[in-house]
N, C-alpha and C positions, 0 to 999 in steps of 0.2 A: 199970142199965151205961151208962156214957159213950159216945156215938157216937164211930165211929173218925176222927182225924181226918186232912184231905188234906196233910199235909207237902209232898210235890212241886208242889202248887199253891198252899202257902205261899210255897215258894221262889223259885219263880218270880215271883210278885207283889212278892216283896221285891228282886229283882233290876232287876224294870221299873223300880220306886219310885226303885233307885238310879240307874239310867243315865238318867231323867227328872233329877234330880238333880245328876249330872255334866253334863248337858246344857244345865242352867239356869247352873251355875257355869261352865261355857266359856262362856258369852255375857258373863260380866265382861269389861269392861275394863281391863289391867292399873291396877293404882293404884302408888301409890308412900308409904310408910309412912316415917317418921323418917327420910327421904333415901335407903330401900333400892325400889328397884322391883322388885314381885313382879308376874313373870310370869303371862302367862293358862295356866289350868289346861284345856286342849284334849285331851281324849280322843280326838278326832277327826283329831289332826295327822297322822297318814299320809295322811287322804281329802283334808282341806281345812286350808288355812294363813289364818288370819287377818291382815291387813296390821296391823302396829302397828310402824312406821318409830321412833315415837319410841321405843316400848320397848324394842325391839331395842338403838337405842346407847346408850342410857341402861343397859339391862342390862349392855352390854360395858362399861362403865366400874365396875360390881359385883363382877362375877363373874370377871373377870380375874386379880386382886390386890387385894391392901391396899396402897394408899400409905405408908401411916404405919408398917406393917412392915418396907418396904423403905426406908426412910427412910437418907439419907445424908449425912454433915457433912462433904463435901471440907475444909475446914479443919483438921477432926481428924484426917482421914486425911493430909494434909500435914503434920501436926506430929507423927503417928506416924511418918512415914517418917522425917521428917529425925530424930527421935531417936533412930532405933533403924538408919539405914543409914551413922550417923556411925563413924568407923575404930573397931577394937576392940580393946581392949588383948589380949583373948585370941587362940588361936590359931583361925583359921577355917578355914582349907585342912590337910589331912592327906594328903600326896601319896606316893604309893609310883610310885617309876621302875623299871620291867621293861624299859623301851626310851626314848628319843628322842622328848618330846611332839612331834606333828606340828606344825611352825608355819607350812607354808604347803599350800595344797587343792592337788588334780588338777588339773593343766592339760583343758581342756575347750573342744571348739567349739559356738557357739550352733547350733541344731540351730531352721531354720522348718518343719518337717513337723508337721501337724497330726494328734491323735487322734480328735478327733469330728467329728461330719459336719460342722455349723458351729459358726464362731464366736461364744461369748457374749463380749462385750467387757467389760472392767472399766473400769466409770464412776469416775475419781478426780475428785473434788471438791475437793481440798485445793489452798488456795493456795501452799502453801509447797511441795509438789509432793512429799508424805513416801512417796508408794506408789512415783513414780517414783526418790527416793530410796533406798528399799528396792531396786528392781529394780537399781541402781547397784553394791549392794552385792553384790546375788546374783551379778552379774558381775565385781565387782574386787575382792572383800574376799579379803584374805589370811587366812584364819580360819574357823572356823566359823560357818553361816548358819544362822540358830536361828530357826521358824515353830512358834508355838504355836497350836492351835486349838482353842477352848473352844465346846463345845456340849452338846446335850443326846442322847438315846438314837439319834437319827439317826446319830449316828459312834460308836454305844458299838462296843466291842471292837474299834477300830481299822478299823470299816468306814468309807470314804472316804480316811481318810488314809493308810489302808497304800497305797490305789495314787497317791496323791498323791506320799508319800515315794520311793515306788520310780521314778515320772517324774522328779521333781525331781531325784532322785540320781543318775539315769542321765545326767540331760542337765549338771545342774554338779557332779559330783562328790558322793562322802560316801558313810556306810554306818553302819547300827547303827536301832534300832527307835525312839529318842528315850525319851520321860516311858513309866515303867513303874511303877507304886503299890509300895509297900511289901507292902501285902496290901489284898485285897477280895474280897467272894465272887462278883465279876464275872470275877475274874482268867481262870476256866476257858473265858470265851467268845472271848479273845481269842487268836486266832493266831499273830500276828505275834512273841511270845514266849512262851516259859511260866514261869510263876511257880510257885515254892512256898513257903509261908510257915506256918513253924509259933511258936507261941507269940505271937503277934499279934491284939491286939482291934481291928477296923477301925471307924473310924467315920465317915457319908456327913453333909454339911453339910446335903443336905435333911432330915436327921432330928435337926436341932440341938436339937431341945430335951427330946430324950433323953439328950444327948453331957454327961459331967461337966465341970462348969464350968471348971476348969483347961483343957480339951482345946479346949473352944468357942470360946477366942480364939486358934486358932492354926491355922486353917482354911488353908490354900495352894487356888490355884483350879483345883485338879487335882481338889477335894471330897473328901478325904479325909485323917485323922489315925489312927493307928496308934499305941498304947500297948503295949511289949512286957513279958512276965517276962523273968525272969534265963535265960540259952540259948538264946531267941528267934531265930529265923534264918530271913532269905529267901534261895533260891536262883532266880536268873534264867538261864535258858538262850536263846541265841539259836534261830531256826528260819533255815529255808528255802521257807518261806512265800511271800515275797515275795523281789524280788533283792535284793542286798546287805543282806540280814539276818544272815546265817550267822556275822559274826563284827565286831569294831569294834576301834579304838588307843584311846579314852577310855572308861570309865566312871567315873561321881559317883554317891555315896550321897547321899542330905541328911537330915540329921537335927537335931534340937536336943537339948543336953545337958545340961540345969540342975544335975545336979552330977555330981562326976567319974565317968567311966567308962570302963571297958575294951573297945574293940569289935575284931572280926576281919575282915580280908577274905581271901576262899580263891578265886583266880584260876583257872581250867579245872581246878577241882577238886583240884591240886596244890599249887597256891604260895599261901603262908600269910602273913601280917604282921598283927600285933595295932598295935594306938594306943592310949594313955594321953591320955584327952581331959581337959581342964579342963572344970570346970563353969561354963556361963554360961547365959544366956537366948538369944545369937545362935545363927542357923541355921549348921551346919556343913556341911563336905561332906568326904567320905572320896573322893580321887580315884587312881585307879592306869593308866598306860599301858602298855601291852603292844603285843606287837608283832600280837597275834590275842587276843581277847576272846571265847570261847565260851559259858565260861558262867560267874557271880559268885554270891558268895555274901557274905551280909553278917549277923554275928552278934554278938549281944550278952553278952557275958561278964560286966558289971558297971556298975551303976548304970543298970538297967533303971526302976527305980521313977518317976521323972519324966520320962525318954526319951520323943520323939516322934518318929516315924516318918514319912517321907513319900514317899520312892522313891528310886528309880535314873535317871539318864541314861545312852544308850548313844549314842555317836557317833564320827565319826571326819573332820575335816576339813572337809569341803565340805557341804552341807545336812541340816538335822536340823530333823525335825516332829515333836511332842509332842502328841499328845492327851489333850484334857483334857474327858473327856466325863463327865456327870452329870445322870444320867437324872430324868427331870421339871423339869427346870431352864428355867425360861422367860429366863436371862439372867440375873435378880436377886439368885441366891443369892450371886452374887459380891459383894455388898456384906454379905454375913456372913464373907466370909474375911478373914484379917488383912492390914492393907496392908503393915504393914511386913513381916510374911514373903516375902508378892509381891513388895515391892523387894528384900529380901536375897538370894531365890534368882536374882532379875533381874541383883544385882550382880555374884552368882557366874559366872552365863552367858552375858545380855546379849542378849535377844530383839529379834529386828528385825522380825517382822511379827506381829501377832495377828489372827484370824481368830476372825470371832463367827458360830456358826450358831444361831439361836435363832429362835423364833416358832411353830412346829410344833404343839405342845402347848398355846399361847393360841387359835390359830385355832377357833373355832367354825361350824358352818352357821349362817346367819342372821345373825351377829354382823358388821356391817359398819363399827363402826367404833372405831379403834384408837388416838385421838389419845392419851389416857394412854399406852398402851403405849411409844407413839414416843418421847414422853418419857423416860421408862425409859431405852430404850435410849441414848440423847444421854448419860442418866448414868451410863451400864455402860461407853460410849466413855472418859467424862471418866474415870473410876473406872480402867481401864485405862492411861490415857495417864501417871497420876498412879504407878501401880506399875510403867509400862513404859515411861517418858519414850523409851526411844530407837528403839521400835516404831511402825511403820507400823499402821494399823489398815483391816481390809477387813470390811465387812459384808456377811452372806451374805443374799440374799433368800431366803423360805421356799420351799421344794419343793413338786414340785406333790402333792393331796390331792384320793382324790376319795369320794364319798360315794356308796351303794346308794339308787336311788329305784324301786319295783318290779322290774323284771328288766332295767332300765340303769344304769350309770353315771356319774355327771355330776361335772365339777371343781367343789369348793367353791367357792362363790361369795363366801368370805370371802375367796380369796386375793388377785386385783388391791388390796385395800385393806390388809392388811397386809405387801404388797409396798410399795407409793405409803409406807407408814407408815417402813418400813426403810429407803427409798431416799430418805426426806425427813430420817431421821435420820442418816444419812450424810452426806448435802449439808448440815445445819445445824451438824454437828460438823466439817466438813472433812474426812471420812477416804471412802474408796473402798466401791465397791460392784456385788456381782457376783449378778445374777439365778442362781438356783438354777432356779427353774421352768424359767426361759428354756431351759437346757440340758438339761431334761428334756423337755422340749416338742419341742425340735429332733431328739431319739431317739423319738418317738410320745409321751412323754407317760405318765404313771405305769399307765395302761389296759396300754399296751403293755412298760412293765418287767413288769406283774404278768404278764402273757401269755408274757412269754419266762424266767419265774423269775426275775428280777431283783429283784423287790420281792413283800412280804409280800400275802396277798389283803385285808389289811385295807387295801391302796389307801392306806398312808400311810410305812411305814417299809420304805425299803432292805436289801437284803443287800448281802454281798460283792462279787457281780456286778454291781449295781445299781450301789455304791458307786464301783466302776471306771468305770463310765460317765459319773458326776457328774467323778468325780477327772480323768478325763482332760480332760472340757472346761474344770475349772478350771484346769489343766496347761496347758492353750491358749491362755487370758486372759494366765495369767502368763506363758507363754513372749512371746507378742505382746506384751507389755508390755518385756519384757525385751530384744525388736529395737528395739524403739521406743530405748527406753535407748541399746542400743549406737548407734543411727543418731546419738542427739544427742552423744554423745559421742566418734563418730567427726568431724561436724560441728565440735567444739570446738578437735580436736587440729587439721584442717585450718585451722581458722580463725586459733588462735593461731602457726599455722606462718610465715608472712611476719615477725610478731613477735619469735620466736625466733631466725630467721635474721638478723632486723637487728640483735637483741640481741647474737648471737655474733660478726657483724662489728664490733661497735662493740668489744666486749671486747678484739678479735685486735689492733685498731688501734691502741687506748689501750694494749695492753700490748707493749712492747720484744719481748721475748725469744723470739715470737709470730713476728713481722716480718725478713723476710733481708733481707743488705745490696743498696743496688742503685746505680745509678749517681750519681758525686758526691757521696756522702753522703747519699742520698733512700734512703727506708723501701720496700719491697714488699711488699702481702701476696699470700702464695702460696695 
């Protein structure tokens, strides 16, 4: 009979040997194989951190992104834009006029009050004064002023942009929630508009490898393309979650119809109109103007096989703020969008400012080198300018973020390095820059946001309440720049007044019809 073995003792011996082996492995310094840096395998990382600065910096360049995957040929981008934005022989806009199209903005008075505890100023690095020009447009344009906010999950569901929109529309006029996608699994999370979609299949740019090839070439900066079946529909309904959202006066639906199609618009669940759409590859819009648009439905009656739907824009004279959030996007997904689609939609709408909010999901604890990512941000700015040439660009610095260490919470060490990278990218491209981190620090930082219930306990993502605080700070910064623009405008008027008065006097003197008879045949100016 064999003696009984002590499996418990054997198990402990095996575990001890594994620990010894892992300890030895953790002492092996980082090595580079085939240009890829392998990080130290440290099982005691929570107790002891090795000082490997070179490894940290090199790892940052490897783990953040694959530059080849996000390569962009700007000459090809320009060629596509020029080829596809030339005047189209087919009808592009299908108009339904239930009321006169608003042509003038509502009057407003510039208000200098602040909504945040401390002003975090905008840094304008533009030699041409592009952001200053945007402020002039914001103050004096007699048309809708459009702002696109491109970002990641930090602004998903209209977080931050909902309150920025509310403050801007309250100050400078306007109504409506801006852009809403045709269909998306995330529409249920958005509170500023209700979206009900039937018969649409939605594809996201971040899952581009699983997107059917014909659709992969048609992404817009919204990050979604949608393919319908016959009878597909989308109904958007205004909400009162924020001020100025309950109705608007203009709505435009954006789509592509490569083959002859028939679509229908339904306004306020009662007014119907069908449109026959000639087949073409151009981006189209179906536009309705009405005294009040509270609900809008878009239906695909025929031609669904090759149609692509993007979404709808809801606006009213003043400021429009469009939320284009794409979860997990570090900004470079814009290179997977179609530049001609972006440019065609810009030709139909015309953006005055593009705000870039990225970098949060790029940062990693201990990674202090973001030079390559900074270069990619510069490319993103350049790409935006090619697609939206009339728009100023504002780069938002990364938000506050913390990590837990034992029983304490510490600001992530990567933040100042990422902010330096983003500020440098804005400076190198002549864009404007605003520090979201500084604005949050003025309100106590991410720890205070979590304590007040303004942010999730991951110490990373803000909620609607936190978005409101950041949005107020951003509005204050924009409003302060608008006040400076108004001062410059008034100074120009005052400086030009003597010249104008002199020119008017000279014109009167040269025009005998404006003169009155005087003594002995001379003329006197009244």
